[in-house]
mmCIF file as Biopython writes it, N, C-alpha, C and O atoms, coordinates in Angstrom:
data_model
#
loop_
_atom_site.group_PDB
_atom_site.id
_atom_site.type_symbol
_atom_site.label_atom_id
_atom_site.label_alt_id
_atom_site.label_comp_id
_atom_site.label_asym_id
_atom_site.label_entity_id
_atom_site.label_seq_id
_atom_site.pdbx_PDB_ins_code
_atom_site.Cartn_x
_atom_site.Cartn_y
_atom_site.Cartn_z
_atom_site.occupancy
_atom_site.B_iso_or_equiv
_atom_site.auth_seq_id
_atom_site.auth_asym_id
_atom_site.pdbx_PDB_model_num
ATOM 1   N N  . UNK A ? 1  ? 72.172 66.440 63.360 1.0 0.0 1  A 1 
ATOM 2   C CA . UNK A ? 1  ? 72.590 66.855 61.910 1.0 0.0 1  A 1 
ATOM 3   C C  . UNK A ? 1  ? 71.478 66.918 61.061 1.0 0.0 1  A 1 
ATOM 4   O O  . UNK A ? 1  ? 70.806 65.894 60.949 1.0 0.0 1  A 1 
ATOM 5   N N  . UNK A ? 2  ? 71.175 67.860 60.482 1.0 0.0 2  A 1 
ATOM 6   C CA . UNK A ? 2  ? 70.562 68.800 60.210 1.0 0.0 2  A 1 
ATOM 7   C C  . UNK A ? 2  ? 70.189 68.609 58.305 1.0 0.0 2  A 1 
ATOM 8   O O  . UNK A ? 2  ? 70.947 68.712 57.340 1.0 0.0 2  A 1 
ATOM 9   N N  . UNK A ? 3  ? 68.988 68.360 58.373 1.0 0.0 3  A 1 
ATOM 10  C CA . UNK A ? 3  ? 69.281 67.572 56.767 1.0 0.0 3  A 1 
ATOM 11  C C  . UNK A ? 3  ? 68.303 68.250 55.342 1.0 0.0 3  A 1 
ATOM 12  O O  . UNK A ? 3  ? 68.134 67.808 54.205 1.0 0.0 3  A 1 
ATOM 13  N N  . UNK A ? 4  ? 67.748 69.622 56.104 1.0 0.0 4  A 1 
ATOM 14  C CA . UNK A ? 4  ? 66.867 70.823 55.605 1.0 0.0 4  A 1 
ATOM 15  C C  . UNK A ? 4  ? 65.750 71.374 56.571 1.0 0.0 4  A 1 
ATOM 16  O O  . UNK A ? 4  ? 65.512 71.275 57.775 1.0 0.0 4  A 1 
ATOM 17  N N  . UNK A ? 5  ? 65.153 72.023 55.449 1.0 0.0 5  A 1 
ATOM 18  C CA . UNK A ? 5  ? 64.099 72.722 56.187 1.0 0.0 5  A 1 
ATOM 19  C C  . UNK A ? 5  ? 63.962 74.330 55.765 1.0 0.0 5  A 1 
ATOM 20  O O  . UNK A ? 5  ? 64.581 74.986 54.928 1.0 0.0 5  A 1 
ATOM 21  N N  . UNK A ? 6  ? 62.901 74.690 56.683 1.0 0.0 6  A 1 
ATOM 22  C CA . UNK A ? 6  ? 62.635 76.309 55.948 1.0 0.0 6  A 1 
ATOM 23  C C  . UNK A ? 6  ? 62.090 77.906 56.944 1.0 0.0 6  A 1 
ATOM 24  O O  . UNK A ? 6  ? 61.547 78.125 58.028 1.0 0.0 6  A 1 
ATOM 25  N N  . UNK A ? 7  ? 62.339 78.284 56.415 1.0 0.0 7  A 1 
ATOM 26  C CA . UNK A ? 7  ? 62.466 79.874 57.372 1.0 0.0 7  A 1 
ATOM 27  C C  . UNK A ? 7  ? 60.873 80.374 56.932 1.0 0.0 7  A 1 
ATOM 28  O O  . UNK A ? 7  ? 60.441 80.169 55.798 1.0 0.0 7  A 1 
ATOM 29  N N  . UNK A ? 8  ? 60.018 81.103 58.068 1.0 0.0 8  A 1 
ATOM 30  C CA . UNK A ? 8  ? 59.251 81.682 57.483 1.0 0.0 8  A 1 
ATOM 31  C C  . UNK A ? 8  ? 59.204 83.000 58.331 1.0 0.0 8  A 1 
ATOM 32  O O  . UNK A ? 8  ? 58.979 82.977 59.541 1.0 0.0 8  A 1 
ATOM 33  N N  . UNK A ? 9  ? 59.413 84.072 57.670 1.0 0.0 9  A 1 
ATOM 34  C CA . UNK A ? 9  ? 59.401 85.104 58.854 1.0 0.0 9  A 1 
ATOM 35  C C  . UNK A ? 9  ? 58.084 85.652 58.800 1.0 0.0 9  A 1 
ATOM 36  O O  . UNK A ? 9  ? 57.631 86.109 57.751 1.0 0.0 9  A 1 
ATOM 37  N N  . UNK A ? 10 ? 57.146 85.624 60.369 1.0 0.0 10 A 1 
ATOM 38  C CA . UNK A ? 10 ? 55.762 85.780 60.256 1.0 0.0 10 A 1 
ATOM 39  C C  . UNK A ? 10 ? 55.440 87.479 61.074 1.0 0.0 10 A 1 
ATOM 40  O O  . UNK A ? 10 ? 54.332 87.973 61.286 1.0 0.0 10 A 1 
ATOM 41  N N  . UNK A ? 11 ? 56.619 87.998 61.357 1.0 0.0 11 A 1 
ATOM 42  C CA . UNK A ? 11 ? 56.463 88.855 62.063 1.0 0.0 11 A 1 
ATOM 43  C C  . UNK A ? 11 ? 56.299 90.609 60.942 1.0 0.0 11 A 1 
ATOM 44  O O  . UNK A ? 11 ? 55.927 91.607 61.558 1.0 0.0 11 A 1 
ATOM 45  N N  . UNK A ? 12 ? 56.481 90.687 60.039 1.0 0.0 12 A 1 
ATOM 46  C CA . UNK A ? 12 ? 56.142 91.497 59.032 1.0 0.0 12 A 1 
ATOM 47  C C  . UNK A ? 12 ? 57.158 92.554 59.286 1.0 0.0 12 A 1 
ATOM 48  O O  . UNK A ? 12 ? 58.113 92.294 60.019 1.0 0.0 12 A 1 
ATOM 49  N N  . UNK A ? 13 ? 57.039 93.624 58.786 1.0 0.0 13 A 1 
ATOM 50  C CA . UNK A ? 13 ? 57.458 95.094 59.178 1.0 0.0 13 A 1 
ATOM 51  C C  . UNK A ? 13 ? 57.772 95.899 60.607 1.0 0.0 13 A 1 
ATOM 52  O O  . UNK A ? 13 ? 58.586 96.714 61.042 1.0 0.0 13 A 1 
ATOM 53  N N  . UNK A ? 14 ? 56.497 95.080 61.102 1.0 0.0 14 A 1 
ATOM 54  C CA . UNK A ? 14 ? 56.549 96.018 62.979 1.0 0.0 14 A 1 
ATOM 55  C C  . UNK A ? 14 ? 56.928 94.981 63.434 1.0 0.0 14 A 1 
ATOM 56  O O  . UNK A ? 14 ? 56.582 95.160 64.602 1.0 0.0 14 A 1 
ATOM 57  N N  . UNK A ? 15 ? 57.727 93.275 63.408 1.0 0.0 15 A 1 
ATOM 58  C CA . UNK A ? 15 ? 58.485 92.727 64.516 1.0 0.0 15 A 1 
ATOM 59  C C  . UNK A ? 15 ? 59.356 91.883 64.138 1.0 0.0 15 A 1 
ATOM 60  O O  . UNK A ? 15 ? 59.282 90.664 64.293 1.0 0.0 15 A 1 
ATOM 61  N N  . UNK A ? 16 ? 60.432 92.630 63.501 1.0 0.0 16 A 1 
ATOM 62  C CA . UNK A ? 16 ? 62.062 91.862 62.955 1.0 0.0 16 A 1 
ATOM 63  C C  . UNK A ? 16 ? 62.689 91.816 64.270 1.0 0.0 16 A 1 
ATOM 64  O O  . UNK A ? 16 ? 62.305 92.455 65.251 1.0 0.0 16 A 1 
ATOM 65  N N  . UNK A ? 17 ? 63.885 90.851 64.213 1.0 0.0 17 A 1 
ATOM 66  C CA . UNK A ? 17 ? 64.768 90.490 64.758 1.0 0.0 17 A 1 
ATOM 67  C C  . UNK A ? 17 ? 65.909 91.331 64.782 1.0 0.0 17 A 1 
ATOM 68  O O  . UNK A ? 17 ? 66.494 91.443 63.704 1.0 0.0 17 A 1 
ATOM 69  N N  . UNK A ? 18 ? 66.455 92.070 65.949 1.0 0.0 18 A 1 
ATOM 70  C CA . UNK A ? 18 ? 67.105 92.964 66.035 1.0 0.0 18 A 1 
ATOM 71  C C  . UNK A ? 18 ? 68.447 92.639 67.310 1.0 0.0 18 A 1 
ATOM 72  O O  . UNK A ? 18 ? 68.368 92.394 68.514 1.0 0.0 18 A 1 
ATOM 73  N N  . UNK A ? 19 ? 69.418 92.752 66.539 1.0 0.0 19 A 1 
ATOM 74  C CA . UNK A ? 19 ? 70.933 92.364 67.323 1.0 0.0 19 A 1 
ATOM 75  C C  . UNK A ? 19 ? 70.282 93.330 69.255 1.0 0.0 19 A 1 
ATOM 76  O O  . UNK A ? 19 ? 70.081 94.528 69.456 1.0 0.0 19 A 1 
ATOM 77  N N  . UNK A ? 20 ? 70.140 92.028 70.336 1.0 0.0 20 A 1 
ATOM 78  C CA . UNK A ? 20 ? 70.792 92.516 71.326 1.0 0.0 20 A 1 
ATOM 79  C C  . UNK A ? 20 ? 69.208 92.002 72.072 1.0 0.0 20 A 1 
ATOM 80  O O  . UNK A ? 20 ? 69.096 91.534 73.206 1.0 0.0 20 A 1 
ATOM 81  N N  . UNK A ? 21 ? 68.213 92.214 71.200 1.0 0.0 21 A 1 
ATOM 82  C CA . UNK A ? 21 ? 66.741 91.969 71.300 1.0 0.0 21 A 1 
ATOM 83  C C  . UNK A ? 21 ? 66.482 90.317 72.402 1.0 0.0 21 A 1 
ATOM 84  O O  . UNK A ? 21 ? 67.117 89.264 72.451 1.0 0.0 21 A 1 
ATOM 85  N N  . UNK A ? 22 ? 65.457 90.738 73.017 1.0 0.0 22 A 1 
ATOM 86  C CA . UNK A ? 22 ? 65.108 89.875 74.025 1.0 0.0 22 A 1 
ATOM 87  C C  . UNK A ? 22 ? 64.430 88.780 73.407 1.0 0.0 22 A 1 
ATOM 88  O O  . UNK A ? 22 ? 63.315 89.105 72.999 1.0 0.0 22 A 1 
ATOM 89  N N  . UNK A ? 23 ? 64.766 87.490 73.190 1.0 0.0 23 A 1 
ATOM 90  C CA . UNK A ? 23 ? 63.643 86.644 72.343 1.0 0.0 23 A 1 
ATOM 91  C C  . UNK A ? 23 ? 63.937 85.614 73.746 1.0 0.0 23 A 1 
ATOM 92  O O  . UNK A ? 23 ? 64.623 85.468 74.758 1.0 0.0 23 A 1 
ATOM 93  N N  . UNK A ? 24 ? 62.427 84.843 72.613 1.0 0.0 24 A 1 
ATOM 94  C CA . UNK A ? 24 ? 61.864 83.112 73.209 1.0 0.0 24 A 1 
ATOM 95  C C  . UNK A ? 24 ? 61.832 83.119 72.758 1.0 0.0 24 A 1 
ATOM 96  O O  . UNK A ? 24 ? 61.365 83.965 71.995 1.0 0.0 24 A 1 
ATOM 97  N N  . UNK A ? 25 ? 62.607 81.522 72.478 1.0 0.0 25 A 1 
ATOM 98  C CA . UNK A ? 25 ? 63.127 80.437 71.453 1.0 0.0 25 A 1 
ATOM 99  C C  . UNK A ? 25 ? 62.078 79.295 72.385 1.0 0.0 25 A 1 
ATOM 100 O O  . UNK A ? 25 ? 62.343 79.008 73.552 1.0 0.0 25 A 1 
ATOM 101 N N  . UNK A ? 26 ? 60.739 78.664 71.557 1.0 0.0 26 A 1 
ATOM 102 C CA . UNK A ? 26 ? 60.158 77.795 71.747 1.0 0.0 26 A 1 
ATOM 103 C C  . UNK A ? 26 ? 60.446 76.605 71.043 1.0 0.0 26 A 1 
ATOM 104 O O  . UNK A ? 26 ? 60.632 76.656 69.827 1.0 0.0 26 A 1 
ATOM 105 N N  . UNK A ? 27 ? 60.519 75.287 71.812 1.0 0.0 27 A 1 
ATOM 106 C CA . UNK A ? 27 ? 61.015 74.198 70.152 1.0 0.0 27 A 1 
ATOM 107 C C  . UNK A ? 27 ? 59.525 72.908 70.694 1.0 0.0 27 A 1 
ATOM 108 O O  . UNK A ? 27 ? 59.239 72.459 71.803 1.0 0.0 27 A 1 
ATOM 109 N N  . UNK A ? 28 ? 58.787 72.647 69.089 1.0 0.0 28 A 1 
ATOM 110 C CA . UNK A ? 28 ? 57.645 71.418 69.127 1.0 0.0 28 A 1 
ATOM 111 C C  . UNK A ? 28 ? 58.266 70.663 68.759 1.0 0.0 28 A 1 
ATOM 112 O O  . UNK A ? 28 ? 59.205 71.024 68.049 1.0 0.0 28 A 1 
ATOM 113 N N  . UNK A ? 29 ? 58.045 68.910 69.096 1.0 0.0 29 A 1 
ATOM 114 C CA . UNK A ? 29 ? 58.872 68.130 68.507 1.0 0.0 29 A 1 
ATOM 115 C C  . UNK A ? 29 ? 57.465 67.779 67.429 1.0 0.0 29 A 1 
ATOM 116 O O  . UNK A ? 29 ? 56.433 67.434 68.005 1.0 0.0 29 A 1 
ATOM 117 N N  . UNK A ? 30 ? 57.446 67.860 66.083 1.0 0.0 30 A 1 
ATOM 118 C CA . UNK A ? 30 ? 56.622 67.489 65.582 1.0 0.0 30 A 1 
ATOM 119 C C  . UNK A ? 30 ? 55.835 65.749 64.513 1.0 0.0 30 A 1 
ATOM 120 O O  . UNK A ? 30 ? 54.771 65.274 64.117 1.0 0.0 30 A 1 
ATOM 121 N N  . UNK A ? 31 ? 57.415 65.462 64.546 1.0 0.0 31 A 1 
ATOM 122 C CA . UNK A ? 31 ? 56.969 64.260 64.267 1.0 0.0 31 A 1 
ATOM 123 C C  . UNK A ? 31 ? 58.363 63.514 64.391 1.0 0.0 31 A 1 
ATOM 124 O O  . UNK A ? 31 ? 59.355 64.196 64.132 1.0 0.0 31 A 1 
ATOM 125 N N  . UNK A ? 32 ? 58.584 61.947 64.824 1.0 0.0 32 A 1 
ATOM 126 C CA . UNK A ? 32 ? 59.268 60.964 65.103 1.0 0.0 32 A 1 
ATOM 127 C C  . UNK A ? 32 ? 59.226 60.057 64.216 1.0 0.0 32 A 1 
ATOM 128 O O  . UNK A ? 32 ? 58.111 59.584 63.997 1.0 0.0 32 A 1 
ATOM 129 N N  . UNK A ? 33 ? 60.291 59.571 63.499 1.0 0.0 33 A 1 
ATOM 130 C CA . UNK A ? 33 ? 59.934 58.185 62.649 1.0 0.0 33 A 1 
ATOM 131 C C  . UNK A ? 33 ? 61.548 57.361 62.400 1.0 0.0 33 A 1 
ATOM 132 O O  . UNK A ? 33 ? 62.591 57.561 61.778 1.0 0.0 33 A 1 
ATOM 133 N N  . UNK A ? 34 ? 60.959 56.353 63.313 1.0 0.0 34 A 1 
ATOM 134 C CA . UNK A ? 34 ? 62.240 55.396 63.357 1.0 0.0 34 A 1 
ATOM 135 C C  . UNK A ? 34 ? 62.975 54.454 61.805 1.0 0.0 34 A 1 
ATOM 136 O O  . UNK A ? 34 ? 62.356 53.622 61.141 1.0 0.0 34 A 1 
ATOM 137 N N  . UNK A ? 35 ? 64.599 54.976 61.535 1.0 0.0 35 A 1 
ATOM 138 C CA . UNK A ? 35 ? 64.470 54.460 59.995 1.0 0.0 35 A 1 
ATOM 139 C C  . UNK A ? 35 ? 66.066 53.089 60.293 1.0 0.0 35 A 1 
ATOM 140 O O  . UNK A ? 35 ? 66.614 52.716 61.330 1.0 0.0 35 A 1 
ATOM 141 N N  . UNK A ? 36 ? 66.232 52.833 59.246 1.0 0.0 36 A 1 
ATOM 142 C CA . UNK A ? 36 ? 67.469 51.689 59.354 1.0 0.0 36 A 1 
ATOM 143 C C  . UNK A ? 36 ? 68.598 52.376 58.081 1.0 0.0 36 A 1 
ATOM 144 O O  . UNK A ? 36 ? 68.195 52.571 56.935 1.0 0.0 36 A 1 
ATOM 145 N N  . UNK A ? 37 ? 69.803 52.635 58.446 1.0 0.0 37 A 1 
ATOM 146 C CA . UNK A ? 37 ? 70.506 53.469 57.738 1.0 0.0 37 A 1 
ATOM 147 C C  . UNK A ? 37 ? 71.281 52.079 56.398 1.0 0.0 37 A 1 
ATOM 148 O O  . UNK A ? 37 ? 71.167 50.856 56.479 1.0 0.0 37 A 1 
ATOM 149 N N  . UNK A ? 38 ? 71.913 52.781 55.457 1.0 0.0 38 A 1 
ATOM 150 C CA . UNK A ? 38 ? 71.936 51.420 54.955 1.0 0.0 38 A 1 
ATOM 151 C C  . UNK A ? 38 ? 72.903 50.208 55.255 1.0 0.0 38 A 1 
ATOM 152 O O  . UNK A ? 38 ? 72.861 49.190 54.563 1.0 0.0 38 A 1 
ATOM 153 N N  . UNK A ? 39 ? 73.864 50.371 56.420 1.0 0.0 39 A 1 
ATOM 154 C CA . UNK A ? 39 ? 74.514 50.204 57.087 1.0 0.0 39 A 1 
ATOM 155 C C  . UNK A ? 39 ? 74.274 49.044 58.363 1.0 0.0 39 A 1 
ATOM 156 O O  . UNK A ? 39 ? 74.985 48.334 59.074 1.0 0.0 39 A 1 
ATOM 157 N N  . UNK A ? 40 ? 72.677 49.353 58.159 1.0 0.0 40 A 1 
ATOM 158 C CA . UNK A ? 40 ? 72.298 48.524 59.011 1.0 0.0 40 A 1 
ATOM 159 C C  . UNK A ? 40 ? 72.021 49.041 60.552 1.0 0.0 40 A 1 
ATOM 160 O O  . UNK A ? 40 ? 71.704 48.185 61.377 1.0 0.0 40 A 1 
ATOM 161 N N  . UNK A ? 41 ? 72.103 50.066 60.858 1.0 0.0 41 A 1 
ATOM 162 C CA . UNK A ? 41 ? 71.992 50.529 61.804 1.0 0.0 41 A 1 
ATOM 163 C C  . UNK A ? 41 ? 70.383 51.439 62.431 1.0 0.0 41 A 1 
ATOM 164 O O  . UNK A ? 41 ? 69.599 51.867 61.583 1.0 0.0 41 A 1 
ATOM 165 N N  . UNK A ? 42 ? 70.188 51.561 63.416 1.0 0.0 42 A 1 
ATOM 166 C CA . UNK A ? 42 ? 69.406 51.984 63.507 1.0 0.0 42 A 1 
ATOM 167 C C  . UNK A ? 42 ? 69.382 53.986 63.669 1.0 0.0 42 A 1 
ATOM 168 O O  . UNK A ? 42 ? 70.417 54.650 63.710 1.0 0.0 42 A 1 
ATOM 169 N N  . UNK A ? 43 ? 68.190 54.490 63.725 1.0 0.0 43 A 1 
ATOM 170 C CA . UNK A ? 43 ? 68.305 56.156 63.780 1.0 0.0 43 A 1 
ATOM 171 C C  . UNK A ? 43 ? 66.714 55.934 63.665 1.0 0.0 43 A 1 
ATOM 172 O O  . UNK A ? 43 ? 66.003 55.083 63.130 1.0 0.0 43 A 1 
ATOM 173 N N  . UNK A ? 44 ? 66.448 57.337 64.571 1.0 0.0 44 A 1 
ATOM 174 C CA . UNK A ? 44 ? 65.365 58.354 64.516 1.0 0.0 44 A 1 
ATOM 175 C C  . UNK A ? 44 ? 64.827 59.607 64.117 1.0 0.0 44 A 1 
ATOM 176 O O  . UNK A ? 44 ? 64.626 60.445 64.996 1.0 0.0 44 A 1 
ATOM 177 N N  . UNK A ? 45 ? 64.485 59.947 62.594 1.0 0.0 45 A 1 
ATOM 178 C CA . UNK A ? 45 ? 64.720 61.192 62.064 1.0 0.0 45 A 1 
ATOM 179 C C  . UNK A ? 45 ? 63.215 62.458 62.588 1.0 0.0 45 A 1 
ATOM 180 O O  . UNK A ? 45 ? 61.986 62.399 62.550 1.0 0.0 45 A 1 
ATOM 181 N N  . UNK A ? 46 ? 63.870 63.108 62.872 1.0 0.0 46 A 1 
ATOM 182 C CA . UNK A ? 46 ? 62.775 63.844 63.630 1.0 0.0 46 A 1 
ATOM 183 C C  . UNK A ? 46 ? 63.008 65.158 62.816 1.0 0.0 46 A 1 
ATOM 184 O O  . UNK A ? 46 ? 63.850 65.733 62.127 1.0 0.0 46 A 1 
ATOM 185 N N  . UNK A ? 47 ? 61.446 65.307 63.437 1.0 0.0 47 A 1 
ATOM 186 C CA . UNK A ? 47 ? 60.831 67.020 62.633 1.0 0.0 47 A 1 
ATOM 187 C C  . UNK A ? 47 ? 60.760 67.870 63.882 1.0 0.0 47 A 1 
ATOM 188 O O  . UNK A ? 47 ? 60.311 67.417 64.935 1.0 0.0 47 A 1 
ATOM 189 N N  . UNK A ? 48 ? 61.164 68.987 63.767 1.0 0.0 48 A 1 
ATOM 190 C CA . UNK A ? 48 ? 60.604 70.601 64.566 1.0 0.0 48 A 1 
ATOM 191 C C  . UNK A ? 48 ? 60.430 71.269 64.193 1.0 0.0 48 A 1 
ATOM 192 O O  . UNK A ? 48 ? 61.203 71.654 63.316 1.0 0.0 48 A 1 
ATOM 193 N N  . UNK A ? 49 ? 59.616 71.796 64.411 1.0 0.0 49 A 1 
ATOM 194 C CA . UNK A ? 49 ? 59.526 73.635 64.776 1.0 0.0 49 A 1 
ATOM 195 C C  . UNK A ? 49 ? 59.594 74.257 65.754 1.0 0.0 49 A 1 
ATOM 196 O O  . UNK A ? 49 ? 58.810 73.918 66.640 1.0 0.0 49 A 1 
ATOM 197 N N  . UNK A ? 50 ? 60.582 75.484 66.058 1.0 0.0 50 A 1 
ATOM 198 C CA . UNK A ? 50 ? 61.168 76.614 66.286 1.0 0.0 50 A 1 
ATOM 199 C C  . UNK A ? 50 ? 60.600 77.852 65.940 1.0 0.0 50 A 1 
ATOM 200 O O  . UNK A ? 50 ? 60.596 78.407 64.841 1.0 0.0 50 A 1 
ATOM 201 N N  . UNK A ? 51 ? 59.882 78.401 67.544 1.0 0.0 51 A 1 
ATOM 202 C CA . UNK A ? 51 ? 59.201 79.704 66.952 1.0 0.0 51 A 1 
ATOM 203 C C  . UNK A ? 51 ? 60.003 80.815 68.014 1.0 0.0 51 A 1 
ATOM 204 O O  . UNK A ? 51 ? 60.316 80.664 69.195 1.0 0.0 51 A 1 
ATOM 205 N N  . UNK A ? 52 ? 60.181 81.875 67.180 1.0 0.0 52 A 1 
ATOM 206 C CA . UNK A ? 52 ? 60.760 82.813 68.099 1.0 0.0 52 A 1 
ATOM 207 C C  . UNK A ? 52 ? 59.929 83.936 68.449 1.0 0.0 52 A 1 
ATOM 208 O O  . UNK A ? 52 ? 59.247 84.407 67.540 1.0 0.0 52 A 1 
ATOM 209 N N  . UNK A ? 53 ? 59.848 84.520 69.739 1.0 0.0 53 A 1 
ATOM 210 C CA . UNK A ? 53 ? 58.948 85.486 69.495 1.0 0.0 53 A 1 
ATOM 211 C C  . UNK A ? 53 ? 59.361 86.951 70.338 1.0 0.0 53 A 1 
ATOM 212 O O  . UNK A ? 53 ? 59.861 86.784 71.451 1.0 0.0 53 A 1 
ATOM 213 N N  . UNK A ? 54 ? 59.234 87.907 70.014 1.0 0.0 54 A 1 
ATOM 214 C CA . UNK A ? 54 ? 59.684 89.735 71.362 1.0 0.0 54 A 1 
ATOM 215 C C  . UNK A ? 54 ? 58.280 89.495 71.693 1.0 0.0 54 A 1 
ATOM 216 O O  . UNK A ? 54 ? 57.338 88.725 71.508 1.0 0.0 54 A 1 
ATOM 217 N N  . UNK A ? 55 ? 58.747 90.862 72.444 1.0 0.0 55 A 1 
ATOM 218 C CA . UNK A ? 55 ? 57.231 91.414 73.048 1.0 0.0 55 A 1 
ATOM 219 C C  . UNK A ? 55 ? 56.212 91.721 71.953 1.0 0.0 55 A 1 
ATOM 220 O O  . UNK A ? 55 ? 55.034 91.786 72.303 1.0 0.0 55 A 1 
ATOM 221 N N  . UNK A ? 56 ? 56.467 91.882 70.897 1.0 0.0 56 A 1 
ATOM 222 C CA . UNK A ? 56 ? 55.360 92.051 69.506 1.0 0.0 56 A 1 
ATOM 223 C C  . UNK A ? 56 ? 54.581 90.405 69.283 1.0 0.0 56 A 1 
ATOM 224 O O  . UNK A ? 56 ? 53.461 90.308 68.783 1.0 0.0 56 A 1 
ATOM 225 N N  . UNK A ? 57 ? 55.107 89.616 69.583 1.0 0.0 57 A 1 
ATOM 226 C CA . UNK A ? 57 ? 54.847 88.475 69.369 1.0 0.0 57 A 1 
ATOM 227 C C  . UNK A ? 57 ? 55.877 87.765 68.024 1.0 0.0 57 A 1 
ATOM 228 O O  . UNK A ? 57 ? 56.923 88.126 67.484 1.0 0.0 57 A 1 
ATOM 229 N N  . UNK A ? 58 ? 55.118 86.809 67.884 1.0 0.0 58 A 1 
ATOM 230 C CA . UNK A ? 58 ? 56.516 85.316 66.839 1.0 0.0 58 A 1 
ATOM 231 C C  . UNK A ? 58 ? 56.885 86.550 66.034 1.0 0.0 58 A 1 
ATOM 232 O O  . UNK A ? 58 ? 56.257 87.595 65.861 1.0 0.0 58 A 1 
ATOM 233 N N  . UNK A ? 59 ? 58.091 86.146 65.581 1.0 0.0 59 A 1 
ATOM 234 C CA . UNK A ? 59 ? 58.651 86.807 64.116 1.0 0.0 59 A 1 
ATOM 235 C C  . UNK A ? 59 ? 59.108 85.578 63.711 1.0 0.0 59 A 1 
ATOM 236 O O  . UNK A ? 59 ? 59.229 85.224 64.883 1.0 0.0 59 A 1 
ATOM 237 N N  . UNK A ? 60 ? 59.402 84.794 63.218 1.0 0.0 60 A 1 
ATOM 238 C CA . UNK A ? 60 ? 60.253 83.808 62.854 1.0 0.0 60 A 1 
ATOM 239 C C  . UNK A ? 60 ? 59.687 82.261 63.137 1.0 0.0 60 A 1 
ATOM 240 O O  . UNK A ? 60 ? 59.553 81.940 64.318 1.0 0.0 60 A 1 
ATOM 241 N N  . UNK A ? 61 ? 59.421 81.495 62.316 1.0 0.0 61 A 1 
ATOM 242 C CA . UNK A ? 61 ? 59.124 80.244 62.327 1.0 0.0 61 A 1 
ATOM 243 C C  . UNK A ? 61 ? 60.144 79.549 61.540 1.0 0.0 61 A 1 
ATOM 244 O O  . UNK A ? 61 ? 60.304 80.026 60.417 1.0 0.0 61 A 1 
ATOM 245 N N  . UNK A ? 62 ? 60.971 78.413 61.882 1.0 0.0 62 A 1 
ATOM 246 C CA . UNK A ? 62 ? 62.470 77.545 61.495 1.0 0.0 62 A 1 
ATOM 247 C C  . UNK A ? 62 ? 61.659 76.433 62.012 1.0 0.0 62 A 1 
ATOM 248 O O  . UNK A ? 62 ? 61.141 76.321 63.122 1.0 0.0 62 A 1 
ATOM 249 N N  . UNK A ? 63 ? 61.638 75.361 60.671 1.0 0.0 63 A 1 
ATOM 250 C CA . UNK A ? 63 ? 60.714 74.145 60.578 1.0 0.0 63 A 1 
ATOM 251 C C  . UNK A ? 63 ? 61.592 73.321 59.976 1.0 0.0 63 A 1 
ATOM 252 O O  . UNK A ? 63 ? 61.594 73.302 58.745 1.0 0.0 63 A 1 
ATOM 253 N N  . UNK A ? 64 ? 62.675 72.328 60.847 1.0 0.0 64 A 1 
ATOM 254 C CA . UNK A ? 64 ? 63.474 71.226 60.223 1.0 0.0 64 A 1 
ATOM 255 C C  . UNK A ? 64 ? 62.962 70.064 60.353 1.0 0.0 64 A 1 
ATOM 256 O O  . UNK A ? 64 ? 63.532 69.082 59.880 1.0 0.0 64 A 1 
#
């Protein structure tokens, strides 16, 4: 389940993502928090940061 997030376009005018372009994705775990649902079940809420990099550098950061 995805509860929300934000996209940050950091590549500027010279480093946009294009259809057919080779892109490297890296995912970093930034947080993990144990919680209990209203039904009493355990769950883990995680925060991740994905970066999308082209040969010109990082173009997009996706925070969830």
